[in-house]
C-alpha positions in Angstrom: -17.7 -11.0 3.3 -15.4 -8.2 3.3 -16.1 -5.1 1.5 -13.1 -3.3 0.0 -12.7 0.1 -1.5 -9.6 1.6 -3.2 -8.2 4.8 -1.7 -6.3 7.0 -4.0 -3.1 8.1 -2.3 -3.8 11.9 -3.1 -6.9 11.6 -1.0 -4.7 10.7 2.2 -3.0 13.7 4.1 0.7 13.6 3.5 1.7 12.8 7.1 -0.8 9.9 7.3 0.4 8.5 4.0 3.9 8.6 5.2 3.0 6.7 8.4 1.0 4.2 6.3 3.9 3.5 3.9 6.5 3.3 6.9 4.3 0.8 8.7 4.0 -1.3 5.6 7.7 -1.1 4.7 8.6 -2.3 8.2 6.3 -5.2 8.3 7.9 -8.6 9.0 8.1 -10.5 5.7 8.2 -7.5 3.4 10.9 -8.6 0.9 13.0 -6.0 -1.1 15.4 -8.7 -2.4 19.0 -9.1 -1.6 19.9 -5.4 -1.4 19.3 -3.6 1.9 17.4 -0.4 1.8 16.6 2.3 4.5 13.2 2.8 5.6 13.2 6.1 3.5 14.3 4.2 0.4 11.5 1.7 0.9 8.9 4.4 1.5 10.1 6.2 -1.7 9.8 3.0 -3.7 6.3 2.4 -2.4 5.3 5.9 -3.1 6.6 5.8 -6.7 4.8 2.4 -7.2 1.5 4.2 -6.0 1.9 7.1 -8.3 2.5 4.8 -11.3 -0.6 2.8 -10.3 1.4 -0.4 -9.8 0.2 -0.6 -6.2 -3.2 0.3 -4.8 -4.3 1.0 -1.2 -7.3 -1.0 -0.3 -9.4 -0.3 2.8 -11.7 -3.0 4.2 -14.9 -1.4 5.4 -15.8 -4.3 7.8 -12.6 -4.7 9.6 -11.3 -1.1 9.2 -7.9 -2.2 8.1 -5.9 -1.3 5.0 -3.3 -2.9 2.9 -1.1 -2.3 -0.2 -1.6 -4.7 -3.0 -0.3 -5.0 -6.6 -2.7 -3.4 -9.0 -3.7 -6.8 -10.6 -4.5 -8.5 -7.3 -6.3 -5.3 -5.9 -8.5 -5.3 -9.2 -9.4 -8.9 -8.8 -10.7 -8.2 -5.2 -12.5 -5.0 -6.2 -14.0 -6.5 -9.5 -14.3 -10.3 -8.9 
């Protein structure tokens, strides 16, 4: 079974966090609605959601992969 930990964004070096958010924002299937946004706009939106606590960064210790999840979904994984 996967073991996840939440990673506070302030614990990630700025350039690494930027790269993480850019990678997430450019994933196929990431939907921002009908409006078109630049990559910088998307990254800014994600960063703001992280700062508000609406999103969490989860890291899977087994697979050594990460993902961004809505707070409610992340909390269910972290505290089943």
